[in-house]
C-alpha positions in Angstrom: 102.2 41.5 104.4 105.0 44.0 103.5 108.3 42.6 102.1 111.3 43.5 104.4 113.2 46.5 103.1 110.4 47.7 100.8 108.0 50.5 101.5 104.4 49.2 101.4 105.8 46.0 100.0 106.6 47.6 96.7 109.0 50.5 96.8 112.7 50.2 97.3 114.3 53.5 98.5 117.4 54.4 96.3 118.4 57.9 97.5 117.2 60.9 99.4 116.3 63.8 97.1 115.4 66.5 99.6 114.4 67.4 103.1 111.8 70.0 103.9 110.2 71.3 107.0 107.3 68.8 106.8 108.6 65.9 104.6 111.4 63.9 103.1 111.5 63.0 99.4 113.2 59.9 98.1 113.9 58.4 94.7 112.5 54.9 94.8 111.9 51.9 92.5 108.5 50.4 92.2 109.3 46.7 92.2 105.8 45.7 91.1 105.9 47.5 87.7 109.6 48.3 87.4 109.4 52.1 87.3 111.2 54.9 89.2 109.0 57.2 91.3 109.4 59.8 94.0 108.2 59.0 97.5 107.3 61.6 100.1 107.1 60.7 103.8 106.1 62.8 106.7 108.9 64.3 108.7 108.5 63.8 112.5 111.3 64.1 115.0 112.1 61.0 117.1 110.2 61.0 120.4 107.5 63.3 119.0 104.2 63.3 120.8 101.6 61.1 119.2 99.5 64.1 118.5 102.3 65.7 116.5 102.6 62.5 114.4 98.8 62.5 113.8 98.9 66.1 112.8 101.8 65.4 110.3 99.8 62.5 108.9 96.8 64.8 108.4 99.0 67.4 106.6 100.3 64.9 104.2 96.8 63.5 103.5 95.5 67.0 103.0 98.3 67.6 100.5 97.3 64.5 98.6 93.7 65.6 98.6 94.5 68.9 97.1 96.9 67.5 94.5 94.3 64.9 93.5 91.9 67.7 92.5 94.3 69.0 89.9 94.0 67.5 86.4 97.2 66.2 84.8 99.4 69.0 83.3 102.9 68.8 81.8 104.2 71.5 84.1 102.9 70.0 87.4 104.4 67.0 89.2 101.7 64.3 89.2 100.4 62.5 92.3 100.2 58.8 91.4 98.8 57.3 94.6 98.9 57.2 98.4 100.2 54.2 100.3 100.5 53.2 104.0 103.7 51.8 105.6 104.0 51.0 109.3 101.0 53.2 110.0 102.4 56.2 108.1 101.1 57.6 104.8 103.5 58.0 101.9 102.8 59.9 98.7 103.8 58.3 95.4 104.8 61.0 92.9 106.0 61.3 89.4 109.8 61.2 89.4 111.5 64.0 87.4 115.2 63.8 86.8 116.0 67.4 87.4 117.6 70.2 89.4 115.7 72.9 91.3 116.1 76.5 90.3 117.8 77.0 93.7 120.5 74.4 92.7 120.9 75.9 89.3 121.4 79.4 90.6 124.1 78.1 92.9 126.3 77.9 89.8 125.6 81.6 89.1 122.7 83.8 88.0 120.5 82.6 85.2 120.5 84.3 81.9 117.3 86.5 81.8 116.0 84.8 78.6 116.4 81.4 80.1 114.8 82.5 83.3 111.9 83.9 81.3 111.4 80.6 79.5 111.4 78.7 82.8 109.0 81.3 84.3 106.6 81.0 81.4 106.2 77.3 82.2 105.6 78.0 85.9 103.0 80.6 84.9 101.3 78.0 82.8 101.3 75.6 85.7 99.8 78.3 88.0 97.2 79.2 85.4 96.2 75.5 85.3 96.1 75.3 89.1 94.0 78.5 89.5 91.6 77.2 86.9 91.2 74.1 89.0 90.4 76.3 92.0 93.8 75.6 93.8 96.3 78.1 95.3 99.8 76.8 95.4 101.0 79.2 98.1 104.6 77.9 98.1 106.1 78.9 94.7 109.9 79.1 95.4 113.2 78.3 93.7 113.3 75.0 95.7 109.9 73.9 94.3 110.6 74.5 90.6 112.2 71.5 88.9 114.1 72.0 85.7 115.2 69.1 83.5 118.4 69.0 81.3 116.4 70.3 78.3 114.7 73.0 80.4 111.3 71.4 80.8 109.8 72.7 84.0 107.6 71.1 86.7 106.1 72.7 89.7 106.0 70.5 92.8 105.1 70.5 96.5 101.5 71.0 97.5 102.3 70.9 101.2 100.6 74.2 102.0 98.3 74.4 99.0 94.7 75.0 99.5 91.4 75.2 97.5 90.9 78.9 96.7 87.6 79.0 98.6 89.3 78.0 101.9 92.6 79.8 101.4 90.8 83.1 101.7 90.5 82.6 105.4 93.3 84.0 107.5 94.5 82.1 110.6 95.9 84.9 112.6 99.1 82.9 113.0 102.5 83.5 111.4 102.6 83.6 107.6 103.0 80.2 105.8 105.6 79.8 103.2 109.3 80.8 102.7 109.7 84.5 103.8 112.1 85.3 100.9 109.2 84.6 98.4 106.2 85.9 100.3 103.9 88.4 98.8 103.4 91.6 100.9 99.8 90.7 101.7 100.8 87.3 103.1 103.6 88.9 105.2 101.0 91.2 106.6 98.8 88.2 107.6 96.2 88.8 104.9 94.5 86.2 102.8 96.2 84.4 99.9 94.9 84.9 96.4 95.9 83.8 92.9 97.9 87.1 92.7 99.9 85.9 95.7 101.1 83.0 93.7 102.0 85.4 90.8 104.1 87.4 93.2 106.0 84.3 94.4 106.6 83.4 90.8 108.1 86.9 90.2 110.2 86.5 93.4 111.5 83.1 92.2 112.6 84.6 88.8 114.1 87.7 90.6 116.2 85.4 92.7 117.2 83.4 89.6 118.8 86.4 87.8 119.8 88.7 90.7 122.2 88.1 93.6 119.4 87.7 96.1 115.6 87.6 96.4 113.4 90.7 96.1 113.6 91.2 99.9 117.4 91.2 99.9 119.7 89.3 102.3 119.2 89.4 106.0 117.7 87.7 109.0 114.1 86.5 109.2 112.9 89.7 111.0 114.5 92.0 108.4 113.2 89.9 105.5 109.6 89.9 106.8 109.8 93.6 107.5 110.7 94.4 103.9 108.1 92.0 102.7 105.4 93.7 104.8 106.4 97.1 103.3 106.6 95.7 99.8 110.1 97.3 99.3 111.4 95.6 96.2 114.7 96.9 94.9 114.7 97.4 91.1 116.3 94.4 89.4 119.8 95.2 88.1 120.5 92.2 85.9 117.1 91.3 84.5 117.5 92.9 81.0 114.3 92.2 79.0 112.8 90.3 81.9 112.6 93.5 84.0 109.2 94.7 82.9 107.6 91.3 83.6 109.3 91.2 87.1 108.1 94.7 87.9 104.5 93.8 87.0 104.5 90.5 89.0 106.2 92.1 92.0 103.8 95.1 92.4 102.8 95.7 96.0 99.0 95.7 95.3 97.6 92.3 94.3 95.1 94.0 92.0 97.9 95.6 90.0 99.7 92.3 89.3 98.9 90.3 86.1 97.1 87.0 86.2 99.2 83.9 85.7 98.0 83.7 82.1 99.0 87.3 81.4 102.3 86.8 83.2 103.0 83.9 80.9 102.5 86.1 77.8 104.8 88.7 79.2 107.5 86.1 80.0 107.3 84.5 76.6 107.8 88.0 75.1 110.8 88.6 77.4 112.3 85.2 76.4 112.4 86.5 72.8 114.3 89.5 74.0 111.6 92.1 74.3 108.5 93.1 76.3 104.8 92.3 75.5 104.0 94.3 72.5 101.8 97.4 72.7 100.4 100.1 70.4 102.1 103.3 69.5 100.8 106.8 69.8 102.9 109.4 68.0 105.9 107.1 68.5 105.2 106.7 72.3 104.6 103.1 73.5 101.5 102.7 75.6 99.8 99.6 77.1 98.0 97.5 74.6 94.2 97.1 75.1 94.6 93.4 74.4 96.4 92.8 77.8 93.3 93.6 79.8 91.1 90.8 78.3 93.4 88.1 79.7 91.8 89.0 83.1 88.6 87.1 84.0 85.8 89.7 84.4 82.9 88.7 86.6 79.7 88.4 84.6 76.8 90.8 85.4 73.1 90.7 84.4 72.5 92.7 81.3 69.7 92.5 78.7 70.9 90.6 75.6 70.6 92.5 72.3 70.4 89.9 69.6 71.9 90.9 66.2 71.6 94.6 66.8 74.7 96.6 65.8 73.3 100.2 66.1 70.8 100.7 68.9 69.8 103.4 71.3 71.7 103.0 74.6 69.9 100.9 77.2 68.1 102.6 80.0 70.5 103.5 82.8 70.4 101.2 85.8 69.7 104.2 88.1 67.7 107.3 87.9 69.3 110.5 86.6 70.6 112.7 89.4 68.5 115.6 90.5 69.6 119.2 89.6 72.6 120.2 91.8 73.4 116.6 92.7 76.7 115.2 91.3 76.2 112.8 88.4 77.5 111.8 85.0 74.2 111.8 83.3 73.4 110.0 80.0 76.4 107.9 79.0 76.9 108.7 75.3 76.7 112.5 75.7 78.7 112.9 79.0 81.9 114.8 78.2 85.0 113.5 80.1 87.0 116.5 78.8 84.7 118.9 80.7 86.5 117.6 83.8 90.0 118.9 82.9 91.7 122.0 81.6 95.2 122.3 80.3 95.9 125.5 82.4 95.4 123.6 85.6 98.6 121.6 84.8 100.8 124.5 83.6 103.1 124.4 86.6 104.3 121.0 85.5 105.2 122.1 81.9 103.6 122.7 78.5 100.1 121.1 78.8 97.7 120.1 76.0 94.2 118.8 76.3 93.8 115.6 74.2 90.0 115.2 73.6 90.3 112.6 70.8 92.6 109.8 71.9 91.9 106.3 73.1 88.5 105.2 74.3 85.4 107.4 73.8 85.0 107.7 77.6 88.5 109.0 78.2 90.2 112.4 78.2 93.9 113.2 78.7 96.1 116.2 79.4 99.6 115.6 78.0 102.3 117.5 79.8 105.8 118.0 78.3 107.9 118.6 81.4 111.5 119.6 81.9 114.1 117.2 80.5 111.8 115.9 77.8 109.7 113.9 80.3 106.1 113.4 79.2 103.4 113.3 81.9 99.8 112.2 81.3 96.8 113.1 83.4 93.9 110.8 82.4 90.3 110.5 83.4 87.8 107.8 82.3 84.1 107.6 82.9 83.1 104.2 84.3 79.8 102.4 85.1 79.2 101.0 88.5 80.1 97.5 87.3 83.5 98.7 85.9 84.6 100.9 88.8 87.4 99.4 90.9 88.6 101.2 94.0 92.3 101.4 94.9 92.8 98.7 97.6 95.1 100.6 99.9 93.7 104.1 99.6 91.9 105.9 102.4 88.4 107.1 101.4 87.7 110.8 101.9 84.3 112.5 101.5 83.8 115.7 99.5 80.2 116.6 99.6 78.4 113.7 97.9 81.6 112.4 96.3 83.9 109.7 97.7 87.5 110.0 96.7 90.1 107.3 97.1 93.8 108.0 96.5 96.4 105.3 96.1 100.2 105.9 96.7 102.5 106.0 93.7 103.3 102.6 92.3 105.6 102.0 89.3 105.6 105.7 88.3 101.8 105.9 88.3 99.3 107.3 90.8 95.7 106.1 90.7 92.6 107.8 92.1 88.9 107.0 92.0 85.9 109.3 92.4 82.7 107.5 93.3 79.3 109.3 92.7 76.2 108.7 94.7 74.7 106.4 92.1 77.7 104.1 92.1 79.2 105.3 88.8 82.5 107.0 88.9 85.9 108.1 87.5 89.2 106.5 87.2 91.8 109.2 87.5 95.5 108.6 86.8 98.7 110.6 86.9 101.6 108.8 85.1 104.7 109.1 83.0 104.7 108.0 79.4 108.0 106.4 78.4 111.4 107.0 80.0 112.8 109.9 82.0 113.2 111.2 85.5 110.3 110.7 87.8 108.5 113.9 88.7 105.7 113.9 91.3 103.1 111.9 89.3 100.8 111.9 92.4 100.7 115.7 92.3 99.6 115.4 88.6 96.9 112.9 89.7 95.7 115.1 92.5 95.3 118.1 90.2 93.2 116.0 87.9 91.2 114.6 90.8 90.5 118.0 92.4 89.6 119.5 89.0 87.2 116.7 88.3 85.7 116.8 91.8 85.1 120.6 91.5 83.2 120.1 88.2 81.1 117.3 89.6 80.4 119.3 92.8 78.4 121.8 90.7 76.0 119.1 89.5 75.7 116.9 86.5 78.7 116.6 84.2 78.4 118.9 81.1 77.5 117.4 77.8 79.8 117.0 74.8 79.9 120.1 72.7 79.2 118.2 69.5 77.5 114.8 68.9 79.5 111.9 67.5 79.1 111.6 63.7 76.3 109.2 62.7 78.9 106.7 61.3 81.0 106.7 64.4 81.6 103.5 66.5 80.3 105.6 69.4 76.8 104.9 68.1 77.3 101.1 68.0 76.5 99.0 71.1 79.5 96.6 71.3 77.4 94.0 73.0 75.0 93.9 70.0 77.8 93.0 67.5 77.8 89.3 68.4 75.1 86.7 68.8 75.3 83.3 70.6 75.8 81.6 67.3 78.8 83.8 66.6 80.3 83.1 70.0 80.0 79.3 69.4 83.5 79.5 67.9 84.8 80.1 71.5 83.5 77.4 73.8 81.8 78.6 77.0 81.0 82.1 75.9 77.8 81.7 74.0 75.6 81.2 77.0 76.9 84.0 79.3 75.4 87.4 79.7 77.7 90.1 78.3 79.1 92.7 80.5 78.5 96.1 79.0 81.0 99.0 79.5 80.3 102.7 79.6 78.4 103.9 76.6 78.3 100.4 75.2 81.9 101.0 74.0 83.2 97.9 75.5 81.7 94.4 76.0 83.0 91.3 77.7 81.8 87.7 77.4 83.5 86.0 80.4 82.2 82.7 81.8 82.8 82.3 85.5 84.8 79.1 84.8 87.5 81.3 83.3 87.9 78.8 80.3 87.6 81.6 77.7 87.0 85.3 77.3 85.8 87.4 74.3 86.2 91.2 74.6 85.4 94.0 72.2 86.8 97.5 72.9 86.7 100.7 70.8 89.8 102.8 70.4 91.0 105.9 68.6 94.6 106.3 67.4 96.4 108.9 65.3 98.7 106.2 64.0 95.9 103.9 62.7 97.1 100.3 62.6 100.8 99.9 63.2 103.3 97.1 63.1 102.7 96.3 66.8 99.1 95.5 65.9 100.2 92.4 64.1 100.0 91.0 60.5 97.9 93.1 58.1 94.7 91.1 57.3 91.4 92.0 55.6 88.5 91.4 58.0 85.4 91.5 55.9 85.5 94.7 53.9 87.9 96.5 56.4 91.6 96.8 56.9 92.7 94.8 60.0 95.6 93.2 61.7 96.0 89.9 63.6 98.3 89.5 66.6 98.7 86.2 68.4 99.5 86.9 72.1 100.5 83.3 72.9 99.3 79.8 72.0 95.8 80.4 73.3 94.9 84.0 72.8 94.8 86.5 69.9 93.8 90.1 69.2 92.2 91.3 65.9 92.2 95.0 65.3 89.9 96.4 62.6 89.8 100.0 61.2 86.2 101.1 61.2 86.8 104.5 59.7 89.6 107.0 59.1 88.9 110.6 60.0 90.5 114.0 60.7 90.6 114.8 64.4 90.2 118.2 66.0 94.0 118.8 65.8 93.8 118.3 62.0 95.6 115.0 62.3 94.7 111.9 60.4 93.2 109.4 62.9 91.2 106.2 63.0 88.4 104.5 65.0 89.4 101.0 65.7 87.6 97.9 66.9 89.8 95.6 68.9 88.5 92.1 69.6 90.5 89.6 71.8 89.8 85.9 72.3 91.5 84.1 75.1 91.1 80.4 75.8 92.5 78.3 78.5 93.5 75.4 76.3 96.5 75.9 73.9 95.6 75.9 70.2 97.7 75.1 67.1 96.1 78.2 65.4 95.0 80.5 68.3 93.9 83.3 66.0 91.4 81.3 63.9 88.6 81.7 66.5 89.3 85.4 67.0 89.3 86.1 63.2 86.0 84.2 62.8 84.3 86.1 65.6 85.8 89.4 64.4 84.3 88.8 60.9 80.9 88.3 62.5 81.2 91.5 64.5 82.4 93.6 61.5 79.5 92.3 59.4 77.2 94.2 61.7 79.1 97.5 61.7 77.5 100.4 59.9 79.0 101.7 56.7 82.0 103.9 57.6 80.8 106.8 55.4 
C-alpha cells in the first residue's frame, strides 16, 4: 500500500524541474535508499478522454523501453526503473544538478570553444546511441544538460526509436522541435543517424548565434526554411564554424557521422579545425576523415599474406567494343577524361596527373582574384559508387548522369556505366576566395568525361606504373586476420576492396571498429599535419591521433620525381578507429601499420 504523499510509496516530490509537451519532470527523494532522483510523469489534461490517457501511458512506456536498450554511458541520462502510482507509469531517472543549454544561452551566447566542448560530449552520446541502434530524434538545447563543471548529459527519449523502426515515415506532421529539425524531417522523410547529427549542429548554432539555423519567426516560416535547408552562415562561431557547416549540410549523406563530428568539435575546442594534409601550401581534406564512416562489408576473395599480386578478376565482363566502359582497373587512365583546354574560360588551367589517389585526376584552375578551382574525377568500382541523393538522373546513350546542386562551394556529379562502375566528378574551390560557378566547372568535367566514354572503353595509361610503385600492391593483401587481431572485430570480416586494390576497408557491421588502408601521392611528402615523425619498420612515417579512439599512421613507401620534375612521394595511410576510448589510441594503428609495411616491396 502506498504511503500518503509519496509516489509509489517511495518518492517524495521536491520541485518541478520542467514541463514538456508529453511529460512533467520532478526532482524527488527516494525515501527507501536516501538518494535524489528525477521522476517523469505523463502529462494529460484534466478531463482527458480515457483513450488519451492510455495513449500517454503507452508513449511513456515506449520511452522506457527504448532507454532501457541503451547501455550506460557518462553522457546519457540513465533510466533507473519504472514504477506505477495510481494507475500511471512514472520513470525514475538519474538526477543531474545542471542547467540546459537553453537556460545557459539565456545569459548570452556561449563562447565557441565552450560550445565545441559541450558539443563533443553530445556527439559522443549520439555515437553511443547509434551504436546501440537507437535514434534520439529530439536533440535540442532543452534536452542537453550541463553541470557546473561542463559535464554534459543528453536526456529525453520521448520520441526516440530503434533505428530499424524510425526509418518508416508516418505521413503526419514532423516530430520534434521545428527550430532543430533536419531538412529531411521537415519534408516528412525518414529519420536517420545523420538527422541527429544535424540537430546537434542546430543546437550548437543556437548556442553561439542569436537564433537557431532557421532564424526567428512563426512555425510556418520556420518549417518552410527547414524544408528548403536555408541555413544562414554563422557569424559568431569562430573556430566552430567549419564543424557547424559540416553538420548542417542539407544532404544527410554529406554530413559527418556523430563520431567524426566529435573529432571536429574537439579540434574546434582547441581553437582550430580538424587537421588535414597540405598540397603546395593548400589545405585539403585529410584522407583519415573518411575512415570514421562505417562502410558496409562486401563479399571479396580474401588474399592471405600477399602484398604484390595480380589484380583480381573483374566482377563483370569487359565491355564490348564501342560500349562505354572503364576496362581493366590498373591500366585505366582517369586523365584521359579531362583536358586543361576545356577549362580555359575559367582561368589558367593545368592538368595534374600525379596527385592524390592513383584512380584520380585533377585540373587545377587559377581564376581571377587568386581563386583556385579544382575539377576532379575519380574512377570507382560498383561497390564504391555513391549517387547524389537529390540529383535528377539523365540518360546519355548508355551512361546515366546524376547532378547535385552546389553545396558548400562544391558541386558533385556521378556518371554510372552499364556495368555499374562509374565516376565521381567534382567541381570545387580550394581554399578561400570569392565563389565562382563551381557547378559550371563540374559540368565541363562531366561533359568531357561523358564524351570520352561515349566513344567506348576508357583509354589506357600512356605508361605503366613502375614495378616498385604502390600501384602494384593490393592493399587488401597487406594484412592477415592475425594482424587485425589488434583491432577487435575486424579479423573475421571480408575486406572491401577499392578501385585497383588501392584502398581496402575492414569494417564489421557492428560499427565497433574500422581499419582502412589508402594509397596517396603528395608533392610535400609527410608534413607537420601528418603527426609525429615515427619510424614504421624501415620506413619514414608519422602518427596522428584523431581523438581518444582513432589514429592515422602515414608511411612513405618511396620518394620519386613526378612528371612536373617535382619531388613527390607515394604514401600509405592506415587508420584505425574503435568505438571504445583508449588510453593510447595509436598503439593498435602502429602495430597494424608495421605488419602492413613488412609486406610492402622494396621501394627501389
